[in-house]
C-alpha positions in Angstrom: 89.2 122.4 127.2 91.7 124.5 125.3 92.5 121.5 122.9 88.8 120.7 122.4 88.1 124.2 121.5 91.0 124.2 119.1 89.9 121.0 117.4 86.3 122.3 117.0 87.4 125.5 115.3 89.7 123.5 113.0 86.8 121.2 112.1 84.6 124.1 111.1 87.3 125.7 109.1 88.1 122.6 107.0 86.2 122.2 103.8 85.9 118.8 102.0 88.0 118.2 98.9 86.3 117.6 95.6 86.3 114.4 93.7 89.2 115.7 91.6 91.0 116.8 94.7 92.2 120.1 93.2 90.2 123.0 94.7 91.3 122.0 98.1 94.1 119.7 99.5 93.2 119.4 103.1 95.1 117.3 105.6 94.0 115.0 108.3 96.6 114.3 111.0 95.9 111.8 113.8 97.7 111.4 117.2 97.6 108.6 119.6 98.6 110.4 122.8 96.7 112.2 125.6 95.9 115.9 125.3 98.6 116.7 127.6 101.1 114.7 125.6 100.0 115.9 122.3 100.0 119.6 123.3 103.8 119.1 124.1 104.6 117.3 120.8 106.4 119.4 118.2 104.4 118.0 115.4 101.2 119.1 117.1 102.7 122.6 118.1 103.8 123.3 114.6 101.1 121.4 112.6 100.1 124.4 110.5 103.5 124.3 108.7 102.2 121.2 107.1 99.2 122.8 105.4 101.3 125.9 104.5 103.8 123.6 102.9 101.0 122.1 100.8 99.9 125.3 99.6 103.5 126.5 99.1 104.4 123.7 96.7 101.0 123.3 94.8 99.3 126.8 95.0 96.2 125.1 96.3 94.4 126.1 99.5 94.9 123.6 102.4 93.8 123.4 106.1 94.7 120.8 108.7 92.5 119.0 111.2 93.9 116.9 114.1 92.2 114.1 115.9 92.7 111.4 118.5 89.9 109.3 117.1 91.6 106.4 115.6 88.5 104.6 114.7 87.2 107.6 112.7 90.7 107.9 111.0 90.7 104.4 110.0 87.2 105.0 108.4 88.7 107.9 106.4 91.6 105.8 105.3 89.1 103.3 103.7 87.0 105.9 102.0 89.7 108.2 100.7 87.9 111.1 102.2 90.8 113.3 102.7 93.4 114.2 100.1 96.4 113.9 102.5 96.7 111.7 105.5 99.4 111.9 108.3 99.2 109.4 111.1 100.3 106.2 112.7 101.3 103.6 110.3 98.3 101.3 110.6 96.3 104.2 109.3 98.5 104.7 106.4 98.7 101.0 105.7 94.9 100.9 105.5 95.0 103.9 103.2 97.6 102.2 100.9 95.0 99.5 100.3 92.2 101.9 99.6 93.2 104.5 97.1 96.2 106.3 98.7 99.9 106.2 97.8 102.9 106.7 100.0 105.0 109.8 100.3 107.3 108.9 103.2 107.8 108.3 106.8 108.0 111.1 109.5 111.3 111.4 111.3 111.5 109.2 114.5 112.3 105.8 115.8 110.4 102.8 114.4 107.4 101.6 116.5 107.6 98.1 118.1 104.8 96.8 120.3 105.7 94.6 123.2 103.5 92.4 125.3 105.0 92.3 128.8 104.3 90.4 132.0 105.8 90.2 135.4 109.5 89.5 135.7 109.9 85.8 135.5 107.0 85.0 133.1 108.6 82.9 130.4 106.0 83.0 127.6 102.6 84.0 126.6 101.5 80.4 127.4 101.7 81.5 131.0 99.5 84.4 130.4 96.4 82.2 129.7 93.5 83.2 132.0 95.4 86.4 133.1 94.2 90.0 133.0 95.3 91.9 129.9 95.6 95.7 129.7 96.0 97.5 126.3 96.6 101.2 125.4 94.0 102.7 123.2 91.5 100.4 121.6 92.2 101.5 118.0 95.9 102.7 118.5 98.9 101.3 116.8 100.4 99.3 119.8 97.1 97.6 120.4 96.6 97.0 116.6 100.0 95.3 116.5 99.4 93.2 119.7 96.0 92.0 118.5 97.5 91.3 115.1 100.2 89.1 116.8 97.6 87.4 118.8 95.5 86.7 115.7 98.7 85.1 113.9 99.1 82.9 116.9 95.4 81.8 116.8 94.8 83.7 120.2 91.3 85.0 120.7 91.8 87.5 123.6 88.2 87.3 124.9 88.7 83.5 125.4 92.4 83.4 126.2 92.4 86.1 129.0 90.2 86.4 131.9 89.5 90.1 131.1 90.6 92.5 128.5 90.7 96.3 129.4 91.9 99.5 127.7 93.5 102.6 129.0 94.3 105.8 127.2 98.0 105.4 126.6 101.1 103.2 127.0 102.4 104.5 130.2 99.1 103.8 132.0 99.2 100.3 130.7 102.7 99.7 132.1 101.8 101.3 135.4 98.7 99.0 135.5 101.1 96.1 135.4 103.3 97.7 138.1 100.6 98.2 140.7 98.8 94.8 140.1 95.8 96.1 138.1 96.7 93.8 135.2 98.8 90.6 134.7 100.0 91.4 131.2 100.0 94.6 129.2 100.8 96.0 125.8 103.3 98.9 125.5 105.5 100.5 122.9 109.2 99.5 123.1 110.0 103.2 123.4 108.0 103.4 126.6 109.5 100.2 127.9 113.0 101.3 127.4 112.3 104.6 129.0 111.0 102.7 132.1 114.1 100.6 132.2 116.4 103.6 132.1 114.4 105.3 134.9 114.4 102.1 137.1 118.0 101.1 136.9 118.5 97.9 139.0 114.8 97.0 139.2 113.6 93.7 137.8 112.3 94.6 134.2 109.0 93.2 133.0 109.2 90.0 130.9 109.0 90.5 127.2 106.5 87.9 125.9 105.7 89.1 122.3 107.4 91.7 120.2 106.0 92.9 116.9 108.1 93.7 113.9 109.3 97.3 113.7 107.0 99.6 111.6 107.3 103.3 110.8 105.8 105.3 113.8 104.2 107.8 111.5 103.9 108.3 107.8 102.2 110.6 105.1 100.2 109.5 102.1 98.2 111.1 99.4 95.1 110.1 97.3 96.1 108.2 94.2 93.4 110.1 92.1 95.1 113.5 92.6 96.4 115.0 89.3 100.0 113.8 88.6 101.4 117.2 88.6 99.9 117.7 92.1 101.3 114.4 93.3 104.8 115.1 92.1 104.8 118.6 93.7 103.7 117.1 97.0 106.3 114.4 96.9 109.2 116.8 96.1 107.8 119.3 98.5 107.9 116.9 101.5 110.9 114.8 100.6 113.1 117.5 99.0 111.8 120.8 100.5 113.6 124.0 99.5 115.3 126.0 102.2 112.8 128.7 102.6 109.7 126.5 102.8 107.4 126.4 105.8 108.4 122.7 106.5 112.1 123.5 106.7 111.5 126.6 108.8 109.5 124.6 111.3 111.4 121.2 111.4 114.4 121.2 109.2 114.9 119.4 105.9 114.5 115.8 107.1 111.1 115.9 108.6 109.7 113.5 106.0 112.2 110.6 104.8 111.8 108.1 102.0 109.9 105.0 102.7 108.8 101.9 100.7 105.3 100.4 100.5 106.9 97.1 101.5 107.6 98.5 104.9 103.8 98.5 105.6 103.3 94.9 104.2 103.5 93.4 107.7 100.8 95.7 109.0 98.5 94.8 106.1 98.9 91.1 107.1 97.8 91.9 110.6 94.4 93.5 109.7 91.5 92.5 112.0 89.3 91.4 109.2 85.7 90.3 109.3 85.0 86.5 108.7 84.9 85.5 105.0 81.4 84.1 105.2 78.1 84.4 107.2 75.8 81.3 107.6 72.4 82.1 105.9 73.8 84.9 103.7 75.7 85.0 100.3 79.0 87.0 100.0 79.0 89.1 96.8 81.4 91.2 94.8 80.8 94.6 93.3 79.7 93.4 89.9 77.2 90.9 91.4 75.8 93.8 93.7 75.4 95.8 90.5 73.5 93.0 88.8 71.4 92.2 91.9 70.4 95.9 92.3 69.4 96.0 88.5 67.1 93.1 89.3 65.5 94.8 92.2 67.5 93.9 95.2 67.8 96.7 97.9 71.4 97.8 98.9 71.8 99.1 102.6 74.8 101.3 103.5 75.3 100.7 107.2 78.0 103.4 107.7 77.7 106.5 109.9 75.7 109.5 108.4 78.8 111.7 107.6 80.3 108.9 105.4 77.0 108.3 103.6 76.5 112.0 103.0 80.0 112.4 101.8 79.8 109.6 99.1 77.8 106.4 98.6 76.9 103.9 96.0 74.2 105.1 93.7 70.8 103.8 94.8 72.0 102.7 98.2 69.6 103.4 101.2 71.1 104.5 104.4 70.5 102.2 107.4 73.2 102.8 109.9 74.4 100.2 112.3 75.3 101.9 115.6 78.3 99.7 116.7 79.2 99.5 120.4 80.1 95.8 120.6 83.6 94.4 120.0 84.7 93.4 116.4 84.2 89.9 117.0 82.1 87.1 115.3 80.5 86.5 118.8 79.6 90.1 119.2 77.0 91.2 121.7 74.2 92.4 119.6 72.3 93.7 122.6 75.0 96.4 122.9 74.4 97.8 119.4 71.5 99.6 117.6 70.1 98.5 114.3 66.7 99.5 113.2 65.3 96.2 111.7 62.1 98.2 111.1 63.9 99.9 108.3 64.0 96.6 106.2 61.2 95.4 103.9 58.2 93.7 105.6 58.4 91.0 103.0 61.2 88.6 104.3 61.8 87.2 100.9 63.0 90.5 99.3 66.6 90.4 98.3 68.7 92.7 100.6 72.4 93.5 100.5 74.4 95.1 103.3 77.7 97.0 102.8 80.1 99.4 104.7 83.8 100.1 104.4 85.4 96.8 103.4 86.7 93.7 105.0 87.9 95.4 108.2 84.5 97.2 108.7 82.2 95.2 110.9 79.0 97.2 110.7 77.8 95.4 107.5 78.9 92.0 108.9 76.8 92.5 112.1 73.8 94.0 110.1 73.8 91.0 107.9 73.9 88.6 110.9 71.0 90.6 112.4 69.0 90.2 109.2 69.5 86.6 109.0 68.5 86.1 112.6 65.3 88.1 111.9 64.4 85.5 109.3 65.2 87.2 106.0 65.6 84.6 103.3 67.6 86.3 100.5 70.4 88.1 102.3 73.6 89.2 100.6 76.8 90.6 102.2 78.9 93.0 100.1 82.0 92.3 102.1 84.2 94.5 99.9 81.8 97.4 100.3 82.4 101.0 99.4 86.1 100.7 98.7 85.7 97.8 96.3 82.8 99.5 94.4 84.8 102.7 94.1 88.0 100.8 93.0 85.9 99.1 90.3 84.9 102.5 89.1 81.1 102.0 89.5 78.9 105.1 90.1 78.9 107.0 93.3 76.8 110.0 94.5 76.7 112.2 97.5 74.0 114.2 99.2 75.3 117.3 97.5 76.0 116.0 94.0 76.2 112.9 91.9 79.6 111.8 90.9 80.2 110.7 87.3 80.6 107.0 86.7 84.1 105.9 85.7 83.0 102.9 83.9 
């Protein structure tokens, strides 16, 4: 309750950055742990030193919000909604593909995800038909494990008899211990801690290990003024001795990192299929031309994203997603108001959301095709592609100036 109230207060206090990003430099920081674990994490306890550091080096007001909602944070990383992101490396990797640039990685051991099974299990082949337990549906360990599955051509829904999720790594490992699961995904750090605590016990079998990636990192929006970006980079990587950052954590809280360290993560993205039977995939320029000829563009994102910024002329028709991100998704679990589409099923209609890793527009397109619409287009690149192309955007508050 204490944590929930704190987050609510922070959210109310936090304003939205302008398009130029200079009147506020707010920070979004995401955590993967339970409330109890996060409350004891030094980064959470001293989080306000980060926003104080931003103001200290730039002179611009800054507030910080924290969240455990990884799905929401991934959405923010694709829309460049926040000037500064701090979070697990899959969030930062997504941001680097969608308008952010890297400052550095946070101090700490690299993250390695491990798929474990009972002692004696020799390979993932022996896990076929078994029960899988993963920590946090949108967390870094699960992202890495699912990405490794994808690289091996493994569809978890078909390969395992069941796939379940728990809140954090320790619970997944415990589920394996008590027989609630046959295989589980955990971080290497948690697994090593278990091995140290259970000296002499037969260790779980390591079936798959991901490549090491930075556990947490920090990135800033690429469209910030160069002077502001330079100040932030120096302020985090070379902070002065009397700065809020050094007083809270010392001078090495943020360490240099290279974009190449996130390339592996980028290759593991859980992307939508590249085509949909009965629909035409289009690029930003084609969308612009289709709209000029009368096609209707539907933005299927959540209301807060649409209100923040959307393609000029796009109509809001949200796709409420509860089904898995899978081509064989269960449409009955979702909600999409087909009544919001034109009665004339020959009308050209286009669907978009937050790019290739966003499934809302994919599912909306499939729904329209199944409903009998004849001229359906899927703008797979969505909002990020349109923004990067420099085409006009608007918000519910003000219209942004077209860049091209």
